[in-house]
PDB file as gemmi writes it, atoms N, CA and C in Angstrom:
CRYST1    1.000    1.000    1.000  90.00  90.00  90.00 P 1                      
ATOM      1  N   MET A   1       1.333  -1.470   0.012  1.00  0.00           N  
ATOM      2  CA  MET A   1      -0.152  -0.148   0.176  1.00  0.00           C  
ATOM      3  C   MET A   1       0.600   0.847   0.356  1.00  0.00           C  
ATOM      4  N   PRO A   2       0.490   2.184  -0.392  1.00  0.00           N  
ATOM      5  CA  PRO A   2       1.159   3.438  -0.732  1.00  0.00           C  
ATOM      6  C   PRO A   2       1.356   4.100   0.613  1.00  0.00           C  
ATOM      7  N   GLU A   3       2.502   4.747   0.942  1.00  0.00           N  
ATOM      8  CA  GLU A   3       2.647   5.618   2.159  1.00  0.00           C  
ATOM      9  C   GLU A   3       2.487   7.429   1.950  1.00  0.00           C  
ATOM     10  N   HIS A   4       2.916   7.848   0.466  1.00  0.00           N  
ATOM     11  CA  HIS A   4       2.546   8.769   0.508  1.00  0.00           C  
ATOM     12  C   HIS A   4       1.488   9.551   0.286  1.00  0.00           C  
ATOM     13  N   LYS A   5       1.377  10.715   0.633  1.00  0.00           N  
ATOM     14  CA  LYS A   5      -0.092  11.328   0.484  1.00  0.00           C  
ATOM     15  C   LYS A   5      -0.644  11.553  -0.687  1.00  0.00           C  
ATOM     16  N   SER A   6       0.095  11.956  -1.498  1.00  0.00           N  
ATOM     17  CA  SER A   6      -0.356  12.007  -3.168  1.00  0.00           C  
ATOM     18  C   SER A   6      -0.376  10.461  -3.946  1.00  0.00           C  
ATOM     19  N   CYS A   7       0.365   9.635  -3.536  1.00  0.00           N  
ATOM     20  CA  CYS A   7       0.010   7.843  -4.164  1.00  0.00           C  
ATOM     21  C   CYS A   7      -0.988   7.583  -3.718  1.00  0.00           C  
ATOM     22  N   LYS A   8      -1.586   8.192  -2.370  1.00  0.00           N  
ATOM     23  CA  LYS A   8      -3.199   7.701  -1.727  1.00  0.00           C  
ATOM     24  C   LYS A   8      -4.202   7.853  -2.365  1.00  0.00           C  
ATOM     25  N   LYS A   9      -4.042   9.701  -3.503  1.00  0.00           N  
ATOM     26  CA  LYS A   9      -4.611  10.267  -3.579  1.00  0.00           C  
ATOM     27  C   LYS A   9      -4.502   9.471  -5.220  1.00  0.00           C  
ATOM     28  N   ARG A  10      -4.126   9.277  -5.482  1.00  0.00           N  
ATOM     29  CA  ARG A  10      -3.439   8.714  -7.294  1.00  0.00           C  
ATOM     30  C   ARG A  10      -3.763   7.403  -7.071  1.00  0.00           C  
ATOM     31  N   LEU A  11      -4.246   6.975  -6.507  1.00  0.00           N  
ATOM     32  CA  LEU A  11      -4.581   5.399  -5.839  1.00  0.00           C  
ATOM     33  C   LEU A  11      -6.394   5.288  -6.035  1.00  0.00           C  
ATOM     34  N   ARG A  12      -6.657   6.342  -5.421  1.00  0.00           N  
ATOM     35  CA  ARG A  12      -8.497   6.213  -5.545  1.00  0.00           C  
ATOM     36  C   ARG A  12      -8.705   7.089  -7.005  1.00  0.00           C  
ATOM     37  N   SER A  13      -8.103   7.712  -7.392  1.00  0.00           N  
ATOM     38  CA  SER A  13      -7.870   8.512  -8.477  1.00  0.00           C  
ATOM     39  C   SER A  13      -8.404   7.796  -9.973  1.00  0.00           C  
ATOM     40  N   ASP A  14      -7.140   6.460  -9.426  1.00  0.00           N  
ATOM     41  CA  ASP A  14      -7.348   5.625 -10.911  1.00  0.00           C  
ATOM     42  C   ASP A  14      -8.389   4.699 -10.635  1.00  0.00           C  
ATOM     43  N   GLU A  15      -8.649   4.298  -9.292  1.00  0.00           N  
ATOM     44  CA  GLU A  15     -10.159   3.611  -9.384  1.00  0.00           C  
ATOM     45  C   GLU A  15     -11.289   4.053 -10.104  1.00  0.00           C  
ATOM     46  N   LYS A  16     -11.316   5.286  -9.655  1.00  0.00           N  
ATOM     47  CA  LYS A  16     -12.680   5.858  -9.977  1.00  0.00           C  
ATOM     48  C   LYS A  16     -12.371   5.948 -11.768  1.00  0.00           C  
ATOM     49  N   LYS A  17     -11.359   6.060 -12.572  1.00  0.00           N  
ATOM     50  CA  LYS A  17     -10.825   6.214 -13.742  1.00  0.00           C  
ATOM     51  C   LYS A  17     -11.668   4.912 -14.740  1.00  0.00           C  
ATOM     52  N   ARG A  18     -10.967   3.850 -13.634  1.00  0.00           N  
ATOM     53  CA  ARG A  18     -11.320   1.971 -13.878  1.00  0.00           C  
ATOM     54  C   ARG A  18     -12.447   2.308 -14.139  1.00  0.00           C  
ATOM     55  N   VAL A  19     -13.255   2.401 -12.992  1.00  0.00           N  
ATOM     56  CA  VAL A  19     -14.893   2.118 -13.158  1.00  0.00           C  
ATOM     57  C   VAL A  19     -15.506   2.741 -14.075  1.00  0.00           C  
ATOM     58  N   ARG A  20     -15.166   4.243 -14.325  1.00  0.00           N  
ATOM     59  CA  ARG A  20     -15.562   4.783 -15.685  1.00  0.00           C  
ATOM     60  C   ARG A  20     -15.317   4.181 -16.965  1.00  0.00           C  
ATOM     61  N   ASN A  21     -14.179   3.900 -16.889  1.00  0.00           N  
ATOM     62  CA  ASN A  21     -13.733   3.078 -18.171  1.00  0.00           C  
ATOM     63  C   ASN A  21     -14.135   1.854 -18.422  1.00  0.00           C  
ATOM     64  N   LYS A  22     -14.543   0.890 -17.640  1.00  0.00           N  
ATOM     65  CA  LYS A  22     -15.055  -0.189 -17.906  1.00  0.00           C  
ATOM     66  C   LYS A  22     -16.583  -0.119 -18.142  1.00  0.00           C  
ATOM     67  N   TYR A  23     -17.533   1.243 -17.385  1.00  0.00           N  
ATOM     68  CA  TYR A  23     -18.588   1.537 -17.614  1.00  0.00           C  
ATOM     69  C   TYR A  23     -18.577   1.751 -19.172  1.00  0.00           C  
ATOM     70  N   VAL A  24     -18.146   2.897 -19.651  1.00  0.00           N  
ATOM     71  CA  VAL A  24     -18.371   3.054 -20.913  1.00  0.00           C  
ATOM     72  C   VAL A  24     -17.838   2.034 -21.782  1.00  0.00           C  
ATOM     73  N   LYS A  25     -16.667   1.030 -21.896  1.00  0.00           N  
ATOM     74  CA  LYS A  25     -16.918   0.382 -22.581  1.00  0.00           C  
ATOM     75  C   LYS A  25     -17.947  -0.656 -23.100  1.00  0.00           C  
ATOM     76  N   LYS A  26     -18.422  -0.901 -21.767  1.00  0.00           N  
ATOM     77  CA  LYS A  26     -19.285  -2.180 -21.435  1.00  0.00           C  
ATOM     78  C   LYS A  26     -20.309  -1.811 -22.133  1.00  0.00           C  
ATOM     79  N   SER A  27     -20.976  -0.580 -22.033  1.00  0.00           N  
ATOM     80  CA  SER A  27     -21.659  -0.392 -22.600  1.00  0.00           C  
ATOM     81  C   SER A  27     -22.128   0.221 -24.498  1.00  0.00           C  
ATOM     82  N   ILE A  28     -20.371   0.435 -24.743  1.00  0.00           N  
ATOM     83  CA  ILE A  28     -20.245   0.461 -26.342  1.00  0.00           C  
ATOM     84  C   ILE A  28     -20.620  -1.110 -26.695  1.00  0.00           C  
ATOM     85  N   ASN A  29     -19.823  -1.985 -26.226  1.00  0.00           N  
ATOM     86  CA  ASN A  29     -20.114  -3.354 -26.470  1.00  0.00           C  
ATOM     87  C   ASN A  29     -21.723  -3.444 -26.469  1.00  0.00           C  
ATOM     88  N   THR A  30     -22.216  -3.299 -25.328  1.00  0.00           N  
ATOM     89  CA  THR A  30     -23.630  -3.935 -25.718  1.00  0.00           C  
ATOM     90  C   THR A  30     -24.255  -3.116 -26.523  1.00  0.00           C  
ATOM     91  N   MET A  31     -24.395  -2.345 -27.063  1.00  0.00           N  
ATOM     92  CA  MET A  31     -24.673  -1.618 -28.234  1.00  0.00           C  
ATOM     93  C   MET A  31     -24.910  -1.855 -29.420  1.00  0.00           C  
ATOM     94  N   ILE A  32     -23.010  -2.290 -29.398  1.00  0.00           N  
ATOM     95  CA  ILE A  32     -22.644  -3.091 -30.572  1.00  0.00           C  
ATOM     96  C   ILE A  32     -23.237  -4.531 -30.759  1.00  0.00           C  
ATOM     97  N   LYS A  33     -23.592  -5.186 -29.900  1.00  0.00           N  
ATOM     98  CA  LYS A  33     -24.502  -6.729 -29.692  1.00  0.00           C  
ATOM     99  C   LYS A  33     -25.711  -6.420 -29.929  1.00  0.00           C  
ATOM    100  N   LYS A  34     -26.101  -5.616 -29.802  1.00  0.00           N  
ATOM    101  CA  LYS A  34     -28.200  -5.039 -30.061  1.00  0.00           C  
ATOM    102  C   LYS A  34     -27.872  -5.056 -31.339  1.00  0.00           C  
ATOM    103  N   LEU A  35     -26.960  -4.358 -32.055  1.00  0.00           N  
ATOM    104  CA  LEU A  35     -27.091  -3.676 -33.605  1.00  0.00           C  
ATOM    105  C   LEU A  35     -27.216  -5.023 -34.733  1.00  0.00           C  
ATOM    106  N   LYS A  36     -26.400  -6.230 -33.468  1.00  0.00           N  
ATOM    107  CA  LYS A  36     -26.013  -7.022 -34.617  1.00  0.00           C  
ATOM    108  C   LYS A  36     -27.305  -8.131 -34.625  1.00  0.00           C  
ATOM    109  N   LYS A  37     -28.393  -8.059 -33.548  1.00  0.00           N  
ATOM    110  CA  LYS A  37     -28.943  -8.868 -32.965  1.00  0.00           C  
ATOM    111  C   LYS A  37     -30.235  -8.579 -33.838  1.00  0.00           C  
ATOM    112  N   ILE A  38     -30.280  -6.662 -34.575  1.00  0.00           N  
ATOM    113  CA  ILE A  38     -31.213  -6.527 -34.948  1.00  0.00           C  
ATOM    114  C   ILE A  38     -31.469  -7.310 -36.820  1.00  0.00           C  
ATOM    115  N   SER A  39     -32.937  -7.871 -37.061  1.00  0.00           N  
ATOM    116  CA  SER A  39     -33.102  -8.457 -38.438  1.00  0.00           C  
ATOM    117  C   SER A  39     -32.818  -6.983 -39.583  1.00  0.00           C  
ATOM    118  N   ASN A  40     -33.394  -5.965 -38.865  1.00  0.00           N  
ATOM    119  CA  ASN A  40     -34.213  -5.071 -39.981  1.00  0.00           C  
ATOM    120  C   ASN A  40     -32.691  -3.812 -40.424  1.00  0.00           C  
ATOM    121  N   LYS A  41     -32.785  -3.546 -41.825  1.00  0.00           N  
ATOM    122  CA  LYS A  41     -31.497  -2.872 -41.811  1.00  0.00           C  
ATOM    123  C   LYS A  41     -32.144  -1.097 -41.569  1.00  0.00           C  
ATOM    124  N   THR A  42     -33.313  -0.887 -41.598  1.00  0.00           N  
ATOM    125  CA  THR A  42     -33.160   0.652 -41.075  1.00  0.00           C  
ATOM    126  C   THR A  42     -33.188   0.821 -39.877  1.00  0.00           C  
ATOM    127  N   GLU A  43     -33.575  -0.087 -39.163  1.00  0.00           N  
ATOM    128  CA  GLU A  43     -33.310  -0.149 -37.544  1.00  0.00           C  
ATOM    129  C   GLU A  43     -31.997   0.301 -37.120  1.00  0.00           C  
ATOM    130  N   MET A  44     -30.541  -1.102 -38.024  1.00  0.00           N  
ATOM    131  CA  MET A  44     -29.673  -0.785 -37.978  1.00  0.00           C  
ATOM    132  C   MET A  44     -29.154   0.589 -38.535  1.00  0.00           C  
ATOM    133  N   GLU A  45     -29.802   1.069 -39.196  1.00  0.00           N  
ATOM    134  CA  GLU A  45     -29.611   2.474 -39.785  1.00  0.00           C  
ATOM    135  C   GLU A  45     -29.609   3.581 -38.815  1.00  0.00           C  
ATOM    136  N   LYS A  46     -30.794   3.282 -38.165  1.00  0.00           N  
ATOM    137  CA  LYS A  46     -31.386   4.333 -37.120  1.00  0.00           C  
ATOM    138  C   LYS A  46     -30.155   4.405 -35.864  1.00  0.00           C  
ATOM    139  N   MET A  47     -29.777   2.920 -35.425  1.00  0.00           N  
ATOM    140  CA  MET A  47     -28.876   2.507 -33.786  1.00  0.00           C  
ATOM    141  C   MET A  47     -27.411   3.035 -34.440  1.00  0.00           C  
ATOM    142  N   LEU A  48     -27.055   3.443 -35.563  1.00  0.00           N  
ATOM    143  CA  LEU A  48     -25.149   3.417 -35.891  1.00  0.00           C  
ATOM    144  C   LEU A  48     -25.195   4.963 -35.863  1.00  0.00           C  
ATOM    145  N   PRO A  49     -25.796   5.994 -35.696  1.00  0.00           N  
ATOM    146  CA  PRO A  49     -25.598   7.351 -35.267  1.00  0.00           C  
ATOM    147  C   PRO A  49     -25.290   7.403 -33.514  1.00  0.00           C  
ATOM    148  N   LYS A  50     -26.091   6.778 -33.075  1.00  0.00           N  
ATOM    149  CA  LYS A  50     -26.165   6.602 -31.506  1.00  0.00           C  
ATOM    150  C   LYS A  50     -24.713   5.740 -31.089  1.00  0.00           C  
ATOM    151  N   ILE A  51     -24.456   4.550 -31.873  1.00  0.00           N  
ATOM    152  CA  ILE A  51     -23.276   3.952 -31.644  1.00  0.00           C  
ATOM    153  C   ILE A  51     -21.499   5.059 -31.466  1.00  0.00           C  
ATOM    154  N   TYR A  52     -21.882   5.750 -32.927  1.00  0.00           N  
ATOM    155  CA  TYR A  52     -20.597   6.745 -33.044  1.00  0.00           C  
ATOM    156  C   TYR A  52     -20.764   7.577 -32.162  1.00  0.00           C  
ATOM    157  N   SER A  53     -21.944   8.250 -31.697  1.00  0.00           N  
ATOM    158  CA  SER A  53     -21.959   9.259 -30.650  1.00  0.00           C  
ATOM    159  C   SER A  53     -21.074   8.957 -29.493  1.00  0.00           C  
ATOM    160  N   LEU A  54     -21.497   7.412 -28.930  1.00  0.00           N  
ATOM    161  CA  LEU A  54     -20.510   6.816 -27.971  1.00  0.00           C  
ATOM    162  C   LEU A  54     -19.182   6.557 -28.024  1.00  0.00           C  
ATOM    163  N   LEU A  55     -18.700   6.060 -29.381  1.00  0.00           N  
ATOM    164  CA  LEU A  55     -17.812   5.960 -29.640  1.00  0.00           C  
ATOM    165  C   LEU A  55     -16.744   7.561 -29.459  1.00  0.00           C  
ATOM    166  N   ASP A  56     -17.380   8.266 -29.993  1.00  0.00           N  
ATOM    167  CA  ASP A  56     -16.434   9.240 -30.249  1.00  0.00           C  
ATOM    168  C   ASP A  56     -16.410   9.957 -28.737  1.00  0.00           C  
ATOM    169  N   LYS A  57     -17.624   9.979 -27.770  1.00  0.00           N  
ATOM    170  CA  LYS A  57     -17.366  10.441 -26.245  1.00  0.00           C  
ATOM    171  C   LYS A  57     -16.319   9.833 -25.345  1.00  0.00           C  
ATOM    172  N   ALA A  58     -16.587   8.367 -26.122  1.00  0.00           N  
ATOM    173  CA  ALA A  58     -15.538   7.375 -25.284  1.00  0.00           C  
ATOM    174  C   ALA A  58     -13.886   8.462 -25.865  1.00  0.00           C  
ATOM    175  N   VAL A  59     -13.868   8.653 -27.458  1.00  0.00           N  
ATOM    176  CA  VAL A  59     -12.413   9.005 -27.310  1.00  0.00           C  
ATOM    177  C   VAL A  59     -11.908  10.515 -26.747  1.00  0.00           C  
ATOM    178  N   LYS A  60     -13.026  11.581 -26.395  1.00  0.00           N  
ATOM    179  CA  LYS A  60     -13.076  12.216 -25.877  1.00  0.00           C  
ATOM    180  C   LYS A  60     -12.458  12.152 -24.712  1.00  0.00           C  
ATOM    181  N   LYS A  61     -13.041  11.451 -23.712  1.00  0.00           N  
ATOM    182  CA  LYS A  61     -12.687  10.960 -22.705  1.00  0.00           C  
ATOM    183  C   LYS A  61     -11.753  10.480 -22.257  1.00  0.00           C  
ATOM    184  N   GLY A  62     -10.874   9.845 -23.280  1.00  0.00           N  
ATOM    185  CA  GLY A  62      -9.549   9.194 -23.130  1.00  0.00           C  
ATOM    186  C   GLY A  62      -9.566   8.016 -22.422  1.00  0.00           C  
ATOM    187  N   VAL A  63     -11.043   7.104 -22.836  1.00  0.00           N  
ATOM    188  CA  VAL A  63     -11.178   6.021 -22.603  1.00  0.00           C  
ATOM    189  C   VAL A  63     -10.614   4.842 -23.660  1.00  0.00           C  
ATOM    190  N   ILE A  64     -10.535   5.177 -24.818  1.00  0.00           N  
ATOM    191  CA  ILE A  64     -10.104   4.575 -25.950  1.00  0.00           C  
ATOM    192  C   ILE A  64      -9.680   5.447 -27.131  1.00  0.00           C  
ATOM    193  N   HIS A  65      -8.571   4.599 -27.805  1.00  0.00           N  
ATOM    194  CA  HIS A  65      -7.811   5.807 -28.255  1.00  0.00           C  
ATOM    195  C   HIS A  65      -8.131   5.728 -29.897  1.00  0.00           C  
ATOM    196  N   LYS A  66      -8.285   7.166 -30.649  1.00  0.00           N  
ATOM    197  CA  LYS A  66      -9.422   7.284 -31.599  1.00  0.00           C  
ATOM    198  C   LYS A  66      -9.139   6.527 -32.761  1.00  0.00           C  
ATOM    199  N   ASN A  67      -7.795   5.570 -33.070  1.00  0.00           N  
ATOM    200  CA  ASN A  67      -8.237   4.472 -34.726  1.00  0.00           C  
ATOM    201  C   ASN A  67      -9.100   3.790 -34.150  1.00  0.00           C  
ATOM    202  N   ASN A  68      -9.272   3.567 -32.568  1.00  0.00           N  
ATOM    203  CA  ASN A  68      -9.613   2.380 -32.498  1.00  0.00           C  
ATOM    204  C   ASN A  68     -10.841   2.448 -32.619  1.00  0.00           C  
ATOM    205  N   ALA A  69     -11.884   3.314 -32.456  1.00  0.00           N  
ATOM    206  CA  ALA A  69     -13.052   4.188 -32.593  1.00  0.00           C  
ATOM    207  C   ALA A  69     -13.209   4.241 -34.407  1.00  0.00           C  
ATOM    208  N   ASN A  70     -12.135   4.745 -34.918  1.00  0.00           N  
ATOM    209  CA  ASN A  70     -12.567   4.952 -36.477  1.00  0.00           C  
ATOM    210  C   ASN A  70     -12.676   3.161 -36.815  1.00  0.00           C  
ATOM    211  N   ARG A  71     -11.696   2.475 -36.462  1.00  0.00           N  
ATOM    212  CA  ARG A  71     -11.847   1.306 -37.062  1.00  0.00           C  
ATOM    213  C   ARG A  71     -12.982   0.778 -36.721  1.00  0.00           C  
ATOM    214  N   ARG A  72     -13.599   0.905 -35.423  1.00  0.00           N  
ATOM    215  CA  ARG A  72     -15.095   0.260 -34.990  1.00  0.00           C  
ATOM    216  C   ARG A  72     -15.789   0.668 -36.168  1.00  0.00           C  
ATOM    217  N   LYS A  73     -16.130   1.937 -35.742  1.00  0.00           N  
ATOM    218  CA  LYS A  73     -16.977   2.618 -36.978  1.00  0.00           C  
ATOM    219  C   LYS A  73     -17.247   1.989 -38.333  1.00  0.00           C  
ATOM    220  N   SER A  74     -15.847   1.628 -38.951  1.00  0.00           N  
ATOM    221  CA  SER A  74     -15.874   1.124 -40.511  1.00  0.00           C  
ATOM    222  C   SER A  74     -16.171  -0.285 -40.333  1.00  0.00           C  
ATOM    223  N   ARG A  75     -15.927  -1.049 -39.389  1.00  0.00           N  
ATOM    224  CA  ARG A  75     -16.235  -2.094 -39.018  1.00  0.00           C  
ATOM    225  C   ARG A  75     -17.819  -2.507 -38.924  1.00  0.00           C  
ATOM    226  N   LEU A  76     -18.623  -1.460 -38.181  1.00  0.00           N  
ATOM    227  CA  LEU A  76     -19.741  -1.316 -38.591  1.00  0.00           C  
ATOM    228  C   LEU A  76     -20.809  -1.028 -39.371  1.00  0.00           C  
ATOM    229  N   ALA A  77     -20.113   0.043 -40.217  1.00  0.00           N  
ATOM    230  CA  ALA A  77     -20.618   0.483 -41.328  1.00  0.00           C  
ATOM    231  C   ALA A  77     -20.514  -0.296 -42.669  1.00  0.00           C  
ATOM    232  N   ASN A  78     -19.446  -0.868 -42.291  1.00  0.00           N  
ATOM    233  CA  ASN A  78     -19.171  -2.193 -43.801  1.00  0.00           C  
ATOM    234  C   ASN A  78     -20.276  -3.514 -43.293  1.00  0.00           C  
ATOM    235  N   PHE A  79     -20.484  -3.651 -41.888  1.00  0.00           N  
ATOM    236  CA  PHE A  79     -21.336  -4.969 -41.783  1.00  0.00           C  
ATOM    237  C   PHE A  79     -23.096  -4.165 -41.947  1.00  0.00           C  
ATOM    238  N   VAL A  80     -23.306  -3.179 -41.657  1.00  0.00           N  
ATOM    239  CA  VAL A  80     -24.870  -2.951 -42.047  1.00  0.00           C  
ATOM    240  C   VAL A  80     -24.808  -2.494 -43.623  1.00  0.00           C  
ATOM    241  N   SER A  81     -24.124  -2.220 -44.119  1.00  0.00           N  
ATOM    242  CA  SER A  81     -23.968  -1.908 -45.558  1.00  0.00           C  
ATOM    243  C   SER A  81     -24.429  -2.998 -46.466  1.00  0.00           C  
ATOM    244  N   LYS A  82     -23.757  -4.264 -46.029  1.00  0.00           N  
ATOM    245  CA  LYS A  82     -23.315  -5.541 -46.214  1.00  0.00           C  
ATOM    246  C   LYS A  82     -24.514  -6.706 -46.063  1.00  0.00           C  
ATOM    247  N   PHE A  83     -25.442  -6.175 -45.071  1.00  0.00           N  
ATOM    248  CA  PHE A  83     -26.605  -6.538 -44.598  1.00  0.00           C  
ATOM    249  C   PHE A  83     -27.226  -7.198 -45.317  1.00  0.00           C  
ATOM    250  N   GLU A  84     -28.023  -8.355 -45.336  1.00  0.00           N  
ATOM    251  CA  GLU A  84     -29.078  -8.755 -46.298  1.00  0.00           C  
ATOM    252  C   GLU A  84     -29.591  -9.694 -45.238  1.00  0.00           C  
ATOM    253  N   PHE A  85     -31.238  -9.909 -45.878  1.00  0.00           N  
ATOM    254  CA  PHE A  85     -31.905 -10.891 -44.573  1.00  0.00           C  
ATOM    255  C   PHE A  85     -33.114 -11.323 -45.230  1.00  0.00           C  
TER     256      PHE A  85                                                      
END                                                                             
């Protein structure tokens, strides 16, 4: 365990960040799973901007890297465009 006051504070702030990052990542993955379960292309296209928004907010908060978000957006766009039912 840390002895210095600043180290103790760092430990507390790291825990808060860890919980927030976990929540943001989990919500992104949940939305992506919901998108992939939808069987209607118009519903998918409506949901896509919401996921894009979540990804952009995660980048802004520093939870994920910009390239990671861009790669996910690209793959989701390809998935929706190639979808046939």
